[in-house]
C-alpha positions as CSV (number, residue, x, y, z in Angstrom):
1,M,-17.0,0.8,-3.2
2,P,-17.4,-2.7,-4.8
3,V,-15.4,-4.1,-1.9
4,V,-17.7,-2.6,0.7
5,V,-20.8,-3.9,-1.2
6,Y,-19.3,-7.4,-1.4
7,S,-18.4,-7.4,2.2
8,L,-21.8,-6.2,3.3
9,L,-23.5,-8.9,1.3
10,R,-21.3,-11.6,2.7
11,A,-22.0,-10.3,6.3
12,A,-25.7,-10.3,5.5
13,L,-25.5,-13.9,4.4
14,F,-23.6,-14.8,7.5
15,L,-26.2,-13.1,9.8
16,A,-29.1,-14.7,7.9
17,A,-27.5,-18.2,8.2
18,T,-26.8,-17.6,11.9
19,G,-30.4,-16.5,12.4
20,L,-31.8,-19.5,10.6
21,L,-29.7,-21.9,12.6
22,W,-30.6,-20.1,15.8
23,W,-34.3,-20.3,14.9
24,A,-33.9,-24.0,14.0
25,G,-32.7,-24.7,17.6
26,L,-28.9,-24.7,17.2
27,R,-28.1,-22.4,20.1
28,S,-24.5,-23.1,20.8
29,W,-21.1,-21.9,19.6
30,L,-21.5,-24.3,16.7
31,A,-24.2,-22.0,15.1
32,P,-21.8,-19.2,14.0
33,V,-19.2,-21.7,12.9
34,L,-21.6,-23.6,10.8
35,A,-23.1,-20.3,9.5
36,A,-19.7,-19.1,8.4
37,V,-19.3,-22.3,6.3
38,I,-22.8,-21.9,4.9
39,A,-22.3,-18.2,4.1
40,W,-19.0,-18.9,2.4
41,G,-20.6,-21.5,0.1
42,L,-23.6,-19.3,-0.6
43,S,-21.4,-16.3,-1.3
44,Y,-19.4,-18.3,-3.7
45,V,-22.5,-19.4,-5.6
46,L,-24.7,-16.3,-5.3
47,L,-22.2,-13.4,-5.5
48,P,-19.8,-14.0,-8.4
49,R,-20.5,-10.7,-10.0
50,Q,-19.8,-8.7,-6.8
51,R,-16.7,-10.8,-6.1
52,D,-15.3,-10.1,-9.6
53,A,-16.1,-6.4,-9.3
54,A,-14.3,-6.2,-5.9
55,A,-11.3,-8.1,-7.4
56,V,-11.1,-5.8,-10.4
57,H,-11.3,-2.8,-8.1
58,L,-8.5,-4.1,-5.9
59,A,-6.3,-4.9,-8.9
60,E,-6.8,-1.4,-10.3
61,R,-5.8,0.1,-6.9
62,A,-2.7,-2.1,-6.8
63,A,-1.7,-1.1,-10.3
64,Q,-2.2,2.6,-9.4
65,R,0.0,2.2,-6.4
66,R,2.7,0.4,-8.4
67,G,2.6,3.1,-11.0
68,S,3.1,5.8,-8.5
69,G,6.0,4.1,-6.7
70,G,4.0,2.2,-4.1
71,L,4.3,4.8,-1.3
72,G,3.2,8.4,-1.1
73,A,5.8,11.2,-1.1
74,R,5.5,11.6,2.7
75,A,5.9,7.9,3.3
76,R,9.0,7.8,1.1
77,E,10.5,10.8,3.1
78,D,9.8,9.0,6.4
79,A,11.3,5.8,5.1
80,A,14.4,7.6,4.0
81,A,14.7,9.3,7.4
82,E,14.4,5.9,9.1
83,D,17.0,4.4,6.8
84,A,19.4,7.2,7.5
85,A,18.9,6.9,11.2
86,A,19.4,3.2,11.1
87,D,22.6,3.6,9.1
88,G,23.9,6.4,11.3
89,T,24.2,8.7,8.3
90,P,22.9,12.3,8.6
91,D,19.5,13.1,7.1
92,R,19.4,14.7,3.6
């Protein structure tokens, strides 16, 4: 959930920056490009807590996946079947 919150806040900053630039009279393709740069800078300054929470969440998920072998049981079976087919050996 922290990744979703962080992403939504960044999108809101981008939309707000685009809206302000549009309102200020910059009505070309440059408005969203400049808004992306502005939103990136603002998110770096204004959202460090949300960014850190998202990073911790992703790191925990990666550790869980590494601890469980990386792939689910079904994915491992599929990978073994693909390897067997590629090698020309019969399936187990």
